[in-house]
Every structure is written in C-alpha cells, then in structure tokens.
C-alpha positions, 0 to 999 in steps of 0.5 A: 641132699634135698635142695642142693644140686651140683652141676657136673662139669668141664675142663676150665679153658674149654679145651679137652686134649685127647689123652692116650691110655698110659704106658707102663713106665717109671713114674716121675714124682709129683707134688700133691696139690695143696688142700689149702686150695680147697676153700670153704666160703659162706654164701648165706647163713644157711649155705656153705660152699666149697670151691676148688682152685689151682689144681683142684678141678671138681668136688662132689658130695655124697653119704656125708663126705666131700670128695675133690679131684684134680691134676696128676690123679690126686683125690682128697676127702673131707667130712666137713668141707674144711679138714681134708685128708692127705691127697692120694694119687689114683692114676697119673692123669688129671681128673676133671669131673666127679659125680655121686649117685647110687652109693658111688663116687665116679670120676672122669678125665681124658678117657679115664673112669674110676669109681669108689664107695668111700672116696678112698678105695678106687676101682681099676681105671677104665679107658672109655672112648679111646677107640673112638678118640672121644674124650670124656666131657662131663658126668651126671647121675639121674633116673638110676644111672650115670651118664657120660657126655663125650666129644663128637656126640658120643654118650655112654651110661652105667647103672653102677659106675663100673660097667659102661655101655659102648660109646655111641653117637646120639645126634645124627650128623651133629657131633657136639663136644659136650662139656656140660650135662645135668639131670633135673625135672626128669631129664638129662640136659646139656648144651653145646654152641647153639644146640641143646640136647636132652633125654629122659633115659640117657639112651635116646636123645634129641638135639634142637637148635636155639638161636638165643644160645649164640654162635660157636664162640660160646663155650658152655662149661657147666649146667645145673637145675633148680627152682624150675629152671636149667641154668648154664654158664660159659666162657667167651673170650673175656666175657662170661655168659649165663642162660636159662631154660624151663624145658631144656630146649628153649633158652634165654639170650645169655647175660654177659659180664665183662672181664670174667669167665664163668666156669662152674655152677651149683644150686642149694636152698633156692640159690644158684652160685656161679664161680669163675676166673680171677676169684669172682662169684655171683648168685641168683634166686631165679637164674636171671637176675644176678648179684654184682660179681664179687671177689671170693674172700678167704678166712682172713677176709683177703681177696682170693684172685685165683681161678675158681674151677669147681664149686659145690654148695650144701646147707650150713651146719 
C-alpha cells in the first residue's frame, strides 16, 4: 500500500544458529503462541501498527490481509490486525521473517522457505542454503523479485517465491552475515557491521565500507526506506543504534540509546516507527530526530514490557 513500507527482518538477539533440515520422526506436541501476543497500537490518528511479542517474530501485509509468523512453525492471519485466526503449524521449526510481493507471502527461517497466496495454504517447505551452511537472514521484495540475504555473503532470488536461484556468494572476500535487507528508491540495500551492500537487480552487488557504521559490535537487525532515506536499527550490548543514508552507501554515525536494543522498523504515512527490547518504541519523521523512547501500552493503558520482535504499520481505518 502506498506510503507504508515494512523492513524485513532478522532474528532478535542477532544470532542465527544453522538448523538442519528435519528428519521424519514423531512430533512432540507444541502449544501454539497466543494471538494475544500480537498487539495493535495507534501511532497517530492516521497510523495503526501491529507488533509481535513473545513467540511471534514478524508480520507482513498484502492483499487486504496481515500474516504473522513465529516459533514452532506457527502462522496466523487477520483482516483487521485485531482478530486473528487460530494459529496453524507449517513445519516445526521457527519462521523469523515474512515478506509480501507479486501476490505471494513468503516466509523464511533457518534454511526453510515456504510461500502462500492467502497466508493459509502454504507450499511444500524448501531447504535453501543447507548445502552451503548459510542460514537465511532476511527477505524483501522489489523490482519484480524476492531476494533473500544469507550468512557468509550468499544471495538467492526468485520471481515467484517458489523457484530460487542457487545461492551464490556476491561480495568477494568479505562474507557478510546479512540479517537485514530492504528495497527502496530502485535499490536493494543492507548493512553488516561497517559494510553496506547494494544492488539494483538483486544479482550484481556492490559492497562498500562506511566508517560511520562502527565496529563489529554493531549488530544491524532491520532496515527500511521512506522519506528519501534508508534507516537501519541495531542492538549493541545494552544500547540500540539507528543510522540513516540517502544513497545506501554513506551512512550517518549511529544515534545510540541506553537500556534499549532496537529490533525492527517500519515506515508509514511519513513516519518511521522503531520497536525493541522491554516494550520500548520511538518514532521519527526524518530518521534522525527521534521522540523519547516510551513503553508500549495495551488496550487498557497498561505498560507492555515484553520484547517487541516485529512491527508493521498501516493507515488507520
């Protein structure tokens, strides 16, 4: 929907452990995540956001529907962001990221990929990157294709979310473990430690070093594009960082905030919204000047102090 861009993301905590494709065996019963952990909040009068907490990792919107994904393979859908279907198990691993494009939802986690036109019926799970031992870091859609950024500098692409190119290293002797990637202003862009990567077609990539991004302790988790800027967020021990770029190559020195790590970012109707640890959110119109961090509140006005894993924002109806 015009004016609203969802990053596409990461695994909170910043560490992906490679997951072996499952071996057929009896499955232990699991308890579905509660849909009460999908919180609907009003950012402004004209912006509504849905935030995933606890075991819900990410949310996408497309074709009039929200789809949320999380641990133990669970998926749920909603037409209004408030009332959700009974969670359905698609596989038994975790789904950490979901994107929408070309009429399809595509979700990833570990080495697993699955796609759906309606968020209910999903394709057979594919295991991409297992031969290369390259976990899937993030997925986005742009320029007519899905692009998955992976560990060790691998990239794979698909036009339909079902047939994927063989993962290939794209960055010479540098092997970025990309856990953030977005499409905006005609480019795919991601950052890792002090390196920025970009591509116009998802196939041919450039990698540049930006001293402003900081040392390897900066764990960049999510990125989006809006108002003429790319904006990325990170965790760094007990400090969350935010940085911006107009070209995806040169970045500003990260603005750090104590006692909060930032996990995800969304853009809607001229406003960037960032969510993170212990229930904190912050907003900005330019990606540089941010409101004081504040605790998310539930429908009863009580503080929500859970980790906010994923966010998507849409115009309020």
